[in-house]
PyMOL Python script that loads the backbone (N, CA, C, O; Angstrom):
from pymol import cmd

cmd.read_pdbstr("""\
ATOM      1  N   UNK A   1      29.963  23.704  -5.125  1.00  0.00           N
ATOM      2  CA  UNK A   1      29.750  22.575  -4.641  1.00  0.00           C
ATOM      3  C   UNK A   1      29.562  21.436  -5.860  1.00  0.00           C
ATOM      4  O   UNK A   1      28.992  21.590  -6.940  1.00  0.00           O
ATOM      5  N   UNK A   2      30.145  20.398  -5.399  1.00  0.00           N
ATOM      6  CA  UNK A   2      30.208  19.234  -6.587  1.00  0.00           C
ATOM      7  C   UNK A   2      29.062  18.241  -6.658  1.00  0.00           C
ATOM      8  O   UNK A   2      28.393  18.060  -5.641  1.00  0.00           O
ATOM      9  N   UNK A   3      28.808  17.648  -7.665  1.00  0.00           N
ATOM     10  CA  UNK A   3      27.907  16.655  -7.564  1.00  0.00           C
ATOM     11  C   UNK A   3      28.335  15.225  -7.325  1.00  0.00           C
ATOM     12  O   UNK A   3      29.197  14.735  -8.054  1.00  0.00           O
ATOM     13  N   UNK A   4      27.816  14.564  -6.400  1.00  0.00           N
ATOM     14  CA  UNK A   4      28.336  13.217  -6.123  1.00  0.00           C
ATOM     15  C   UNK A   4      27.632  12.156  -6.735  1.00  0.00           C
ATOM     16  O   UNK A   4      26.412  12.206  -6.581  1.00  0.00           O
ATOM     17  N   UNK A   5      28.089  11.196  -7.397  1.00  0.00           N
ATOM     18  CA  UNK A   5      27.299   9.845  -8.032  1.00  0.00           C
ATOM     19  C   UNK A   5      27.608   8.811  -7.285  1.00  0.00           C
ATOM     20  O   UNK A   5      28.788   8.531  -7.075  1.00  0.00           O
ATOM     21  N   UNK A   6      26.624   8.117  -6.791  1.00  0.00           N
ATOM     22  CA  UNK A   6      26.643   6.898  -5.924  1.00  0.00           C
ATOM     23  C   UNK A   6      26.684   5.546  -6.907  1.00  0.00           C
ATOM     24  O   UNK A   6      26.034   5.508  -7.952  1.00  0.00           O
ATOM     25  N   UNK A   7      27.405   4.596  -6.514  1.00  0.00           N
ATOM     26  CA  UNK A   7      27.389   3.271  -7.067  1.00  0.00           C
ATOM     27  C   UNK A   7      27.765   2.199  -6.037  1.00  0.00           C
ATOM     28  O   UNK A   7      28.386   2.375  -4.989  1.00  0.00           O
ATOM     29  N   UNK A   8      27.258   1.025  -6.547  1.00  0.00           N
ATOM     30  CA  UNK A   8      27.346  -0.182  -5.711  1.00  0.00           C
ATOM     31  C   UNK A   8      28.050  -1.311  -6.653  1.00  0.00           C
ATOM     32  O   UNK A   8      27.895  -1.435  -7.868  1.00  0.00           O
ATOM     33  N   UNK A   9      28.792  -2.034  -5.864  1.00  0.00           N
ATOM     34  CA  UNK A   9      29.508  -3.129  -6.459  1.00  0.00           C
ATOM     35  C   UNK A   9      28.767  -4.522  -6.372  1.00  0.00           C
ATOM     36  O   UNK A   9      28.649  -5.090  -5.286  1.00  0.00           O
ATOM     37  N   UNK A  10      28.332  -4.992  -7.404  1.00  0.00           N
ATOM     38  CA  UNK A  10      27.745  -6.298  -7.329  1.00  0.00           C
ATOM     39  C   UNK A  10      28.714  -7.366  -7.025  1.00  0.00           C
ATOM     40  O   UNK A  10      29.658  -7.431  -7.812  1.00  0.00           O
ATOM     41  N   UNK A  11      28.688  -8.330  -5.932  1.00  0.00           N
ATOM     42  CA  UNK A  11      29.623  -9.437  -5.914  1.00  0.00           C
ATOM     43  C   UNK A  11      28.982 -10.511  -5.228  1.00  0.00           C
ATOM     44  O   UNK A  11      28.134 -10.329  -4.354  1.00  0.00           O
ATOM     45  N   UNK A  12      29.434 -11.788  -5.670  1.00  0.00           N
ATOM     46  CA  UNK A  12      30.470 -12.295  -6.141  1.00  0.00           C
ATOM     47  C   UNK A  12      30.460 -12.634  -7.653  1.00  0.00           C
ATOM     48  O   UNK A  12      31.519 -12.900  -8.220  1.00  0.00           O
ATOM     49  N   UNK A  13      29.272 -12.628  -8.315  1.00  0.00           N
ATOM     50  CA  UNK A  13      28.993 -13.155  -9.668  1.00  0.00           C
ATOM     51  C   UNK A  13      29.350 -12.066 -10.549  1.00  0.00           C
ATOM     52  O   UNK A  13      29.537 -10.935 -10.100  1.00  0.00           O
ATOM     53  N   UNK A  14      29.462 -12.359 -11.850  1.00  0.00           N
ATOM     54  CA  UNK A  14      29.705 -11.394 -12.992  1.00  0.00           C
ATOM     55  C   UNK A  14      28.521 -11.085 -13.710  1.00  0.00           C
ATOM     56  O   UNK A  14      28.569 -10.113 -14.464  1.00  0.00           O
ATOM     57  N   UNK A  15      27.312 -11.826 -13.603  1.00  0.00           N
ATOM     58  CA  UNK A  15      25.963 -11.847 -14.178  1.00  0.00           C
ATOM     59  C   UNK A  15      25.027 -11.519 -13.034  1.00  0.00           C
ATOM     60  O   UNK A  15      24.783 -12.311 -12.124  1.00  0.00           O
ATOM     61  N   UNK A  16      24.463 -10.167 -13.148  1.00  0.00           N
ATOM     62  CA  UNK A  16      23.494  -9.810 -12.260  1.00  0.00           C
ATOM     63  C   UNK A  16      22.200 -10.645 -12.493  1.00  0.00           C
ATOM     64  O   UNK A  16      21.577 -10.699 -13.553  1.00  0.00           O
ATOM     65  N   UNK A  17      21.873 -11.338 -11.245  1.00  0.00           N
ATOM     66  CA  UNK A  17      20.556 -12.158 -11.656  1.00  0.00           C
ATOM     67  C   UNK A  17      19.614 -11.682 -10.387  1.00  0.00           C
ATOM     68  O   UNK A  17      20.083 -11.586  -9.253  1.00  0.00           O
ATOM     69  N   UNK A  18      18.334 -11.414 -10.676  1.00  0.00           N
ATOM     70  CA  UNK A  18      17.509 -11.065  -9.651  1.00  0.00           C
ATOM     71  C   UNK A  18      16.876  -9.749  -9.906  1.00  0.00           C
ATOM     72  O   UNK A  18      17.518  -8.725  -9.675  1.00  0.00           O
ATOM     73  N   UNK A  19      15.642  -9.699 -10.373  1.00  0.00           N
ATOM     74  CA  UNK A  19      14.904  -8.574 -10.583  1.00  0.00           C
ATOM     75  C   UNK A  19      14.912  -7.514  -9.428  1.00  0.00           C
ATOM     76  O   UNK A  19      15.032  -6.322  -9.712  1.00  0.00           O
ATOM     77  N   UNK A  20      14.789  -7.920  -8.163  1.00  0.00           N
ATOM     78  CA  UNK A  20      14.643  -7.078  -7.039  1.00  0.00           C
ATOM     79  C   UNK A  20      15.681  -6.175  -6.892  1.00  0.00           C
ATOM     80  O   UNK A  20      15.550  -4.977  -6.641  1.00  0.00           O
ATOM     81  N   UNK A  21      16.925  -6.903  -7.089  1.00  0.00           N
ATOM     82  CA  UNK A  21      18.389  -6.059  -6.888  1.00  0.00           C
ATOM     83  C   UNK A  21      18.297  -4.895  -8.146  1.00  0.00           C
ATOM     84  O   UNK A  21      18.704  -3.763  -7.884  1.00  0.00           O
ATOM     85  N   UNK A  22      17.828  -5.147  -9.335  1.00  0.00           N
ATOM     86  CA  UNK A  22      17.944  -4.184 -10.294  1.00  0.00           C
ATOM     87  C   UNK A  22      16.889  -3.050 -10.120  1.00  0.00           C
ATOM     88  O   UNK A  22      17.067  -1.919 -10.573  1.00  0.00           O
ATOM     89  N   UNK A  23      15.848  -3.409  -9.474  1.00  0.00           N
ATOM     90  CA  UNK A  23      14.747  -2.463  -9.142  1.00  0.00           C
ATOM     91  C   UNK A  23      15.259  -1.482  -8.018  1.00  0.00           C
ATOM     92  O   UNK A  23      15.181  -0.260  -8.140  1.00  0.00           O
ATOM     93  N   UNK A  24      15.817  -2.147  -6.854  1.00  0.00           N
ATOM     94  CA  UNK A  24      16.350  -1.304  -5.942  1.00  0.00           C
ATOM     95  C   UNK A  24      17.514  -0.530  -6.368  1.00  0.00           C
ATOM     96  O   UNK A  24      17.565   0.627  -5.950  1.00  0.00           O
ATOM     97  N   UNK A  25      18.491  -0.961  -7.144  1.00  0.00           N
ATOM     98  CA  UNK A  25      19.575  -0.288  -8.002  1.00  0.00           C
ATOM     99  C   UNK A  25      19.081   0.870  -8.493  1.00  0.00           C
ATOM    100  O   UNK A  25      19.621   1.923  -8.157  1.00  0.00           O
ATOM    101  N   UNK A  26      18.071   0.871  -9.291  1.00  0.00           N
ATOM    102  CA  UNK A  26      17.517   2.057 -10.047  1.00  0.00           C
ATOM    103  C   UNK A  26      17.108   3.087  -9.100  1.00  0.00           C
ATOM    104  O   UNK A  26      17.290   4.286  -9.309  1.00  0.00           O
ATOM    105  N   UNK A  27      16.580   2.632  -8.106  1.00  0.00           N
ATOM    106  CA  UNK A  27      16.040   3.774  -7.165  1.00  0.00           C
ATOM    107  C   UNK A  27      17.112   4.265  -6.178  1.00  0.00           C
ATOM    108  O   UNK A  27      16.820   5.239  -5.484  1.00  0.00           O
ATOM    109  N   UNK A  28      18.065   3.816  -6.070  1.00  0.00           N
ATOM    110  CA  UNK A  28      19.148   3.999  -4.883  1.00  0.00           C
ATOM    111  C   UNK A  28      20.263   4.553  -5.475  1.00  0.00           C
ATOM    112  O   UNK A  28      20.655   5.620  -5.003  1.00  0.00           O
ATOM    113  N   UNK A  29      20.955   3.994  -6.548  1.00  0.00           N
ATOM    114  CA  UNK A  29      22.263   4.178  -7.187  1.00  0.00           C
ATOM    115  C   UNK A  29      22.091   4.906  -8.444  1.00  0.00           C
ATOM    116  O   UNK A  29      21.036   4.887  -9.077  1.00  0.00           O
ATOM    117  N   UNK A  30      23.487   5.762  -8.915  1.00  0.00           N
ATOM    118  CA  UNK A  30      23.465   6.086 -10.310  1.00  0.00           C
ATOM    119  C   UNK A  30      24.217   5.023 -11.142  1.00  0.00           C
ATOM    120  O   UNK A  30      24.259   5.020 -12.372  1.00  0.00           O
ATOM    121  N   UNK A  31      24.725   4.244 -10.439  1.00  0.00           N
ATOM    122  CA  UNK A  31      25.558   2.929 -11.235  1.00  0.00           C
ATOM    123  C   UNK A  31      25.493   1.582 -10.379  1.00  0.00           C
ATOM    124  O   UNK A  31      25.469   1.656  -9.151  1.00  0.00           O
ATOM    125  N   UNK A  32      25.466   0.453 -10.982  1.00  0.00           N
ATOM    126  CA  UNK A  32      25.486  -0.641 -10.399  1.00  0.00           C
ATOM    127  C   UNK A  32      26.549  -1.440 -11.260  1.00  0.00           C
ATOM    128  O   UNK A  32      26.376  -1.973 -12.356  1.00  0.00           O
ATOM    129  N   UNK A  33      27.754  -1.383 -10.439  1.00  0.00           N
ATOM    130  CA  UNK A  33      29.035  -1.886 -11.144  1.00  0.00           C
ATOM    131  C   UNK A  33      29.166  -3.605 -10.694  1.00  0.00           C
ATOM    132  O   UNK A  33      28.918  -4.074  -9.584  1.00  0.00           O
ATOM    133  N   UNK A  34      29.564  -4.239 -11.741  1.00  0.00           N
ATOM    134  CA  UNK A  34      29.602  -5.850 -11.503  1.00  0.00           C
ATOM    135  C   UNK A  34      31.059  -6.012 -11.988  1.00  0.00           C
ATOM    136  O   UNK A  34      31.556  -5.386 -12.924  1.00  0.00           O
ATOM    137  N   UNK A  35      31.745  -7.043 -11.135  1.00  0.00           N
ATOM    138  CA  UNK A  35      32.858  -7.401 -11.660  1.00  0.00           C
ATOM    139  C   UNK A  35      32.802  -8.144 -12.999  1.00  0.00           C
ATOM    140  O   UNK A  35      31.905  -8.952 -13.239  1.00  0.00           O
ATOM    141  N   UNK A  36      33.815  -7.844 -13.896  1.00  0.00           N
ATOM    142  CA  UNK A  36      33.810  -8.505 -15.263  1.00  0.00           C
ATOM    143  C   UNK A  36      35.264  -8.568 -15.610  1.00  0.00           C
ATOM    144  O   UNK A  36      36.147  -7.786 -15.257  1.00  0.00           O
ATOM    145  N   UNK A  37      35.374  -9.781 -16.465  1.00  0.00           N
ATOM    146  CA  UNK A  37      36.594 -10.134 -17.113  1.00  0.00           C
ATOM    147  C   UNK A  37      37.400  -9.186 -17.997  1.00  0.00           C
ATOM    148  O   UNK A  37      38.630  -9.186 -17.966  1.00  0.00           O
ATOM    149  N   UNK A  38      36.559  -8.230 -18.928  1.00  0.00           N
ATOM    150  CA  UNK A  38      36.827  -7.303 -19.703  1.00  0.00           C
ATOM    151  C   UNK A  38      36.031  -6.201 -19.788  1.00  0.00           C
ATOM    152  O   UNK A  38      34.844  -6.347 -19.495  1.00  0.00           O
ATOM    153  N   UNK A  39      36.415  -5.160 -20.117  1.00  0.00           N
ATOM    154  CA  UNK A  39      35.570  -3.938 -20.363  1.00  0.00           C
ATOM    155  C   UNK A  39      34.447  -4.134 -21.254  1.00  0.00           C
ATOM    156  O   UNK A  39      33.480  -3.449 -20.921  1.00  0.00           O
ATOM    157  N   UNK A  40      34.258  -4.876 -22.317  1.00  0.00           N
ATOM    158  CA  UNK A  40      33.340  -4.888 -23.098  1.00  0.00           C
ATOM    159  C   UNK A  40      32.145  -5.957 -22.519  1.00  0.00           C
ATOM    160  O   UNK A  40      31.115  -6.125 -23.172  1.00  0.00           O
ATOM    161  N   UNK A  41      32.363  -6.600 -21.343  1.00  0.00           N
ATOM    162  CA  UNK A  41      31.458  -7.398 -20.911  1.00  0.00           C
ATOM    163  C   UNK A  41      29.937  -6.799 -20.605  1.00  0.00           C
ATOM    164  O   UNK A  41      29.870  -5.699 -20.056  1.00  0.00           O
ATOM    165  N   UNK A  42      28.959  -7.364 -20.883  1.00  0.00           N
ATOM    166  CA  UNK A  42      27.650  -6.775 -20.914  1.00  0.00           C
ATOM    167  C   UNK A  42      26.725  -7.652 -20.157  1.00  0.00           C
ATOM    168  O   UNK A  42      26.870  -8.872 -20.233  1.00  0.00           O
ATOM    169  N   UNK A  43      25.777  -7.126 -19.428  1.00  0.00           N
ATOM    170  CA  UNK A  43      24.593  -7.917 -18.709  1.00  0.00           C
ATOM    171  C   UNK A  43      23.655  -8.293 -19.785  1.00  0.00           C
ATOM    172  O   UNK A  43      23.595  -7.527 -20.747  1.00  0.00           O
ATOM    173  N   UNK A  44      22.921  -9.338 -19.778  1.00  0.00           N
ATOM    174  CA  UNK A  44      22.135  -9.892 -20.831  1.00  0.00           C
ATOM    175  C   UNK A  44      20.815 -10.307 -20.034  1.00  0.00           C
ATOM    176  O   UNK A  44      20.917 -10.735 -18.885  1.00  0.00           O
ATOM    177  N   UNK A  45      19.640 -10.181 -20.624  1.00  0.00           N
ATOM    178  CA  UNK A  45      18.426 -10.800 -20.038  1.00  0.00           C
ATOM    179  C   UNK A  45      17.305 -10.813 -21.199  1.00  0.00           C
ATOM    180  O   UNK A  45      17.161  -9.965 -22.079  1.00  0.00           O
ATOM    181  N   UNK A  46      16.600 -11.902 -20.999  1.00  0.00           N
ATOM    182  CA  UNK A  46      15.469 -11.942 -21.954  1.00  0.00           C
ATOM    183  C   UNK A  46      14.216 -11.070 -21.886  1.00  0.00           C
ATOM    184  O   UNK A  46      13.380 -10.910 -22.776  1.00  0.00           O
ATOM    185  N   UNK A  47      14.246 -10.471 -20.510  1.00  0.00           N
ATOM    186  CA  UNK A  47      13.157  -9.535 -20.153  1.00  0.00           C
ATOM    187  C   UNK A  47      13.411  -8.319 -20.677  1.00  0.00           C
ATOM    188  O   UNK A  47      14.439  -7.779 -20.270  1.00  0.00           O
ATOM    189  N   UNK A  48      12.617  -7.616 -21.637  1.00  0.00           N
ATOM    190  CA  UNK A  48      12.867  -6.322 -22.148  1.00  0.00           C
ATOM    191  C   UNK A  48      13.158  -5.319 -21.099  1.00  0.00           C
ATOM    192  O   UNK A  48      14.145  -4.591 -21.209  1.00  0.00           O
ATOM    193  N   UNK A  49      12.463  -5.251 -20.225  1.00  0.00           N
ATOM    194  CA  UNK A  49      12.497  -3.840 -19.246  1.00  0.00           C
ATOM    195  C   UNK A  49      13.913  -4.184 -18.514  1.00  0.00           C
ATOM    196  O   UNK A  49      14.733  -3.287 -18.324  1.00  0.00           O
ATOM    197  N   UNK A  50      14.133  -5.402 -18.152  1.00  0.00           N
ATOM    198  CA  UNK A  50      15.544  -5.777 -17.206  1.00  0.00           C
ATOM    199  C   UNK A  50      16.514  -5.390 -18.083  1.00  0.00           C
ATOM    200  O   UNK A  50      17.513  -4.881 -17.574  1.00  0.00           O
ATOM    201  N   UNK A  51      16.473  -5.517 -19.459  1.00  0.00           N
ATOM    202  CA  UNK A  51      17.708  -5.337 -20.364  1.00  0.00           C
ATOM    203  C   UNK A  51      17.931  -3.698 -20.670  1.00  0.00           C
ATOM    204  O   UNK A  51      19.004  -3.166 -20.954  1.00  0.00           O
ATOM    205  N   UNK A  52      16.709  -3.091 -20.543  1.00  0.00           N
ATOM    206  CA  UNK A  52      16.880  -1.572 -20.524  1.00  0.00           C
ATOM    207  C   UNK A  52      17.427  -1.127 -19.331  1.00  0.00           C
ATOM    208  O   UNK A  52      18.353  -0.316 -19.359  1.00  0.00           O
ATOM    209  N   UNK A  53      16.970  -1.558 -18.265  1.00  0.00           N
ATOM    210  CA  UNK A  53      17.413  -1.284 -17.007  1.00  0.00           C
ATOM    211  C   UNK A  53      19.159  -1.461 -16.950  1.00  0.00           C
ATOM    212  O   UNK A  53      19.905  -0.594 -16.497  1.00  0.00           O
ATOM    213  N   UNK A  54      19.523  -2.532 -17.407  1.00  0.00           N
ATOM    214  CA  UNK A  54      20.769  -2.889 -17.643  1.00  0.00           C
ATOM    215  C   UNK A  54      21.732  -1.661 -18.389  1.00  0.00           C
ATOM    216  O   UNK A  54      22.787  -1.186 -17.969  1.00  0.00           O
ATOM    217  N   UNK A  55      20.991  -1.334 -19.623  1.00  0.00           N
ATOM    218  CA  UNK A  55      21.728  -0.323 -20.298  1.00  0.00           C
ATOM    219  C   UNK A  55      21.765   0.946 -19.576  1.00  0.00           C
ATOM    220  O   UNK A  55      22.636   1.747 -19.914  1.00  0.00           O
ATOM    221  N   UNK A  56      20.899   1.281 -18.567  1.00  0.00           N
ATOM    222  CA  UNK A  56      20.789   2.504 -17.946  1.00  0.00           C
ATOM    223  C   UNK A  56      21.885   2.605 -16.818  1.00  0.00           C
ATOM    224  O   UNK A  56      22.580   3.600 -16.613  1.00  0.00           O
ATOM    225  N   UNK A  57      21.926   1.544 -16.192  1.00  0.00           N
ATOM    226  CA  UNK A  57      22.556   1.313 -14.671  1.00  0.00           C
ATOM    227  C   UNK A  57      23.926   0.579 -14.604  1.00  0.00           C
ATOM    228  O   UNK A  57      24.881   0.928 -13.910  1.00  0.00           O
ATOM    229  N   UNK A  58      23.870  -0.494 -15.436  1.00  0.00           N
ATOM    230  CA  UNK A  58      24.964  -1.330 -15.217  1.00  0.00           C
ATOM    231  C   UNK A  58      26.215  -1.000 -15.937  1.00  0.00           C
ATOM    232  O   UNK A  58      26.283  -0.537 -17.075  1.00  0.00           O
ATOM    233  N   UNK A  59      27.285  -1.315 -15.072  1.00  0.00           N
ATOM    234  CA  UNK A  59      28.628  -0.838 -15.798  1.00  0.00           C
ATOM    235  C   UNK A  59      29.547  -1.796 -15.265  1.00  0.00           C
ATOM    236  O   UNK A  59      29.488  -2.193 -14.101  1.00  0.00           O
ATOM    237  N   UNK A  60      30.585  -2.254 -16.294  1.00  0.00           N
ATOM    238  CA  UNK A  60      31.613  -3.399 -15.937  1.00  0.00           C
ATOM    239  C   UNK A  60      32.486  -2.523 -14.956  1.00  0.00           C
ATOM    240  O   UNK A  60      32.522  -1.292 -14.962  1.00  0.00           O
ATOM    241  N   UNK A  61      33.246  -3.439 -14.038  1.00  0.00           N
ATOM    242  CA  UNK A  61      34.294  -2.988 -13.208  1.00  0.00           C
ATOM    243  C   UNK A  61      35.455  -4.175 -13.549  1.00  0.00           C
ATOM    244  O   UNK A  61      35.266  -5.306 -13.099  1.00  0.00           O
ATOM    245  N   UNK A  62      36.491  -3.925 -14.243  1.00  0.00           N
ATOM    246  CA  UNK A  62      37.424  -4.836 -14.474  1.00  0.00           C
ATOM    247  C   UNK A  62      38.641  -4.871 -13.442  1.00  0.00           C
ATOM    248  O   UNK A  62      39.335  -3.854 -13.482  1.00  0.00           O
ATOM    249  N   UNK A  63      38.940  -5.612 -12.745  1.00  0.00           N
ATOM    250  CA  UNK A  63      39.982  -5.707 -11.680  1.00  0.00           C
ATOM    251  C   UNK A  63      41.366  -5.432 -12.374  1.00  0.00           C
ATOM    252  O   UNK A  63      41.642  -5.921 -13.470  1.00  0.00           O
ATOM    253  N   UNK A  64      42.265  -4.572 -11.628  1.00  0.00           N
ATOM    254  CA  UNK A  64      43.495  -4.521 -12.436  1.00  0.00           C
ATOM    255  C   UNK A  64      44.538  -5.288 -11.877  1.00  0.00           C
ATOM    256  O   UNK A  64      44.876  -5.033 -10.721  1.00  0.00           O
ATOM    257  N   UNK A  65      45.105  -6.186 -12.504  1.00  0.00           N
ATOM    258  CA  UNK A  65      46.193  -6.982 -12.129  1.00  0.00           C
ATOM    259  C   UNK A  65      47.469  -6.272 -12.151  1.00  0.00           C
ATOM    260  O   UNK A  65      47.789  -5.688 -13.186  1.00  0.00           O
ATOM    261  N   UNK A  66      48.273  -6.254 -11.078  1.00  0.00           N
ATOM    262  CA  UNK A  66      49.651  -5.889 -10.978  1.00  0.00           C
ATOM    263  C   UNK A  66      50.720  -6.714 -10.657  1.00  0.00           C
ATOM    264  O   UNK A  66      51.861  -6.256 -10.609  1.00  0.00           O
TER     265      UNK A  66
END
""", "prot")
cmd.dss("prot")
cmd.show_as("cartoon", "prot")
cmd.util.cbc("prot")
cmd.orient("prot")
């Protein structure tokens, strides 16, 4: 039996804003993906706990152009 990781895609913005969404994401999902222009894009916040949460859960999703 395999392990399933759950993730959510934050859309339509590239910067997650809103403390409530991050709190919910920490409880429900393993990853909160956000659309980013490149893989090194990172979420930033002046709030210490929010920045720590981003490091734990936020992952960039770069669309593939074909």
